[in-house]
N, C-alpha and C positions, 0 to 999 in steps of 0.2 A: 444281608443288607440292613435288616432290622436292628442288628446289634450295633450298627454305626450311629443310629439316631439316639440323641440324648433323651433320657426319660422325661426331663422337664419339658422339652418341645413335643414329645410324643403324646403327652397327656393333654396339654392345654393349647398347643399351637404356638404361634409367634407372640411375643409380648405386644401389648396394646399400643405402646408408644413407638414401635418400630416404624410404622407408617409415617408418623410425623417426622421422625429422624430422617427417613429417606427423602421426604419432601424438602426439608431444610438443607440436606446435603445437595440435592439437585439444584435448588435455588442458589446455593453457594457457588456451585460450579458455573452456573450461568453468569453470575456476577463477576467471577474471576475471568471467565472467557471474555466478557464485555470489556472490562478495564484493561486486560493485558493484550488482547488480540484485535478485537473489532474496532474499538475507539481509536487507537493509534493508527491503524490502517486507514480509517476514514479521514483522519486528520491529514495524513500524507497525501491521500487522493485529492482532498480539497486544495491543499497547497499546490499540487501539480496542475490542477485545473486553473487556478489563478495564474500560475506561471505561463501556461499556454495561452491564456486570454491576454496576457500582457505583452506578448511578442509583437514587435514592431520593426519596421525597416531600420537597419543600422545596429540592431542588438547583436551582441556577440554571445554565442551559445555553444554548448557541448551536447552532442547527441548520445544516445544509448550505446552506440558503437564506438564512441571515443573520438569522433570527428569534430574538430573545432571549426567554426566558421562564422561569418557575418551574414545576418538575414538581409536579403535583397528584395524579396517579394513574399507577401503573406496572403494566402487564400483561406477559404473556409477550413479545409482539412490538411492543406499542405503548405510548406514553406520552401523557399529556394535559398540555399546557403552558398555564399562565395567562399570557397575553401582555399583558393589560391588566385593569383592574377588570372583573370579571364576563365576561371574554372568554376562553374556553378553546378550544384547538385540539388535534386529535389528530394525532400523528406516529408514524412508525415509529421504533423505537429506533435503527436503523442511520443515521438522518439526523442524529443528534446528533454534532457534530464536536468540541465541547470543553465543559468544565465551568468555569463562572465562579466567582470567589471570592464568598463570602457578602457581600451588601450591594451588589453591583455594579449591580443593577437599580434600586435606590433612588437611587444616585448619578448615574444617567444622566438 
């Protein structure tokens, strides 16, 4: 095993600036992680919270399951969607993925 260790490292140990390089590398990874993963996810979550807060009666929406409907009632955590004539379904607000423009359901 001793034959595998380089003589330069065996005598003096690791170079003095290796610790600084490791810290700079770690900070670089944290910055990349922040800008590529955490920040965009936080932005999408904020947009979704604003979308859920803006739900009102008469809004046409799409749920995460792909169901289209018009909001007929809004509670604190739930909404009631009219998916067809006289057919209403209850959903959690968080399941709403997008709001459709007015008149979309009539054109389908």
